[in-house]
N, C-alpha and C positions, 0 to 999 in steps of 0.2 A: 338697651337706651332703655330706661325708664321716665316715664310721662306723664302726668295725670288732668283732664282738666273735665271735668265731671261733666256726662251727657244732661243738659237742661230740662228738667222736670214737667214742667210746665211749657208745654208750645205753642204757649198767644204770647208768650213775652218776642219783642223783639231781642232775638241775641250778642248782636251789636259785633265788634272789632273786638276778633278774641287774639290772636298772635302774631299780628301784622304788627313792624317794626316803626315804631314814632319819625322813626329817619327817610322811612320809606314807604309809607301808609298806603301805596298800592299794589306792593311786591311781600308773597308771601317768603320772608328774608329764611325762617327756618326752614320750610320744607324747599327749600331751595339748596342751601346748604347742606341737608342731608343727602337731596340729589344728588350729589356732590360724593361727599363721600361715603355710597353706597355704592359707586364705581370703582374703589380702590382695588388697586391692583390684585393685592391676596386676601381682600374680603371674602367666606363663604358664609358667612350667615349674618344675615343681618334683621333683626326682629324690636320691632318698637310696640312693648310688650306692658301689663297690666296698665293700659290705658285708660280711657277711648285717648286718643291723641289724635290732636286736633291738626289737622293737616288741608291744604289745596291739592288738586291732579298735578300742579308741580314738583308734588315728592319725588314722580315717577316719571312724568315725562310734563318738562315745561314747554308755555307758550312759542318760543323762539324756535323750538326744536321744527316747527311744520313750516319752518324760512330756509330753512339749511339740509345739505345732503349730508352735513357733518357730524351724524349722528353718537350718540352715548355707546358704550358698550362696558355691560359686567362681566369683564372678563372671568370671572372665577368663584362669581355667587353663587353658591347649590338652592339656599333656602330662605324666604323672602318673607313677611309677617309681619301684619299688622291690628290695631283692632283703635279702627277709626269711631271719632267722635260725629256727633248727626252734624255740627254744625263746623263748616269750613273758616278759612283762618279770618275768612271776609266778613262774617256775617251769616252770609247766605249759609239757610237750609241742607240739607241731603235729603231731606223727604218733605211732604207736604199732605192734607187731607185736612180734614172739613172739621172745626171745631163743635163737635155733637159736646153737648153740655153733661149730657148723661157719663163720658166717661171723666168728669171734673172730679176727682178722692178731696172731699173736704177733713180735716180736723177740727173735730167738735173742741176741745181743749181751746188751741191755737184761733180758733174763731173768737172764742170766749175773752178770752187775754185781749184780741185784739179790740171789737167793742170797749174793755176799758181800759182802756190807753185812745178810745177816740172818746171816751168822755171824759178823762183827768186831762185829756189836750185842749178841748174844746173850756173845762175851766178858766183857764190860761186869758188873762190879757192881752188881748189883739197886739196892742202898740206898747206894751211891758221887754226890752229886751232881755235876753237872756245869756247871763254872763257867772261862771264860764260857761263855756259852749259845750253843750249834752254830749254825753260819753258817746262811743262804740253802742250802735244799735244793733242787735246781731239780727233781730227779725228784718230789718232791713237789708242786712247783707243776706238775707235767706231771698229773700224774695224776687232785688236783683238779679244775683243768679240760675232764678228759675227753677229752686228747689221747691217750692210750694206756690203753689196747690201744685200736686200732682194733676194736669191735664197733657193726657199724651194722645194726641189724635190723630199724629204724622206718620203712616204708613204708607205712602205712595214716594216711590222714589223722584227725585226731581230733574230735569236738563243738568243739574250742577253735580250729581249720582253717580248718572251714566258719561258726565265727561270723565269723571275719576276712574270708571272701568273701560274705557278707552283708553285711557292714558294705562292702567295694568297693561292690556293688551300690549300695545305696543312696547312699554317697557320689558316687558317677558319674551319679545318675539329677540331684543336683545340679547336674552342669556341666555347662552348656550351652554354650558352648565346646569341650570336650574331644573333641581331636581322637587322640589314643594314652592307653593306660593300660596298665603292663604290672608284675607280680607275679612276680616267681624265686625259687623253696627251690628246696634242694640238702636233702636228707633224705639222700643215700644219695652220700657225694663219691667214694669205690673202683668203686663197681659205678657209679656216672652215675647215679642216682636222684637227678628232679628234679621239677617240678613249675611252669611257668610260665603265670599269667591273664594274658591280651593283647583288648584291645577298639580295634576300632575305630572311629571317632567320626563317621569322615568319611561310611557311608552310613544309610542307613532303613529299617528300625531299626537301629540299633549292632549290630555282631557282637560277639558272643564267641567267645572260642579257650582253651580248656584245653587244656593241651599236656605230655605224663607221658610217661616213662617207665614201658615197660610192668611192671614188678616195685613198682609204684604201685598198690596199692588202692583208688579211687575206689571211696564208696557215699552216692553224695551226695542227699544227705536231700531231700524237696517244697521244702521253703522256703526251701530256697539256690536250686532251677530258677528258683521263682515271683519268687525275688528279683531274680535276673536278666531275666529277663521282661520285668517291671516297668521295672527301669532303662533297659533298652534300647526299649522302648515294642510292642514283639513278642510274638510265641510261638516258641518254640523257638530260642530266639535262643543256643544255647549250641553251640560245634564241639569235640567232642570227637574228641581224636586221642593215640594210642600212640607213641612212640619208641623 
């Protein structure tokens, strides 16, 4: 499945709700639907590629599963991969950080055009009604999407990202034929910040590899490590790598 929602390059904006359905604003309906589809009896490969894909942990493990003994099974699935957006469906960031202004990248031409627009707008009579309405403003759309300025300072995984990791572990435990799982997310395009989580299902116990850029500050809670060990069927099954 191909679905793309570009990561915001301005990490200072309030991302807002991205994918929740207007009829169910508190539910990530897309992730829940894909969660159900991924369990199709004859499904062998499930790839959310060419992203990044906006998703919440319920893509793999919905909250209601904590209150039931009727756990899901992916009976035939061998390969699962996803490129994850750094913002989840309800607008919460998967990464946090300190907004160091030295990291902000401004474009001189853009800033000059912005100054010219501010001057022209100030010349308009504030009481004058503009009609017909102004045409689509591409610059405002770019700012609203977080495409400018480039201000990428979020490099520390939040509790939301760790919740996604736990969901991965729980789900993969229910995939008896799993050969490979992979997740990638880019928290910083300009500096190369990224996180990759992969699993080799051909070993016993399974081995997890968590690879990240040196700038990414991992402080993994014990419950995340325990969930991955339980999923793999062993102890110390996570290999941590910095690149």
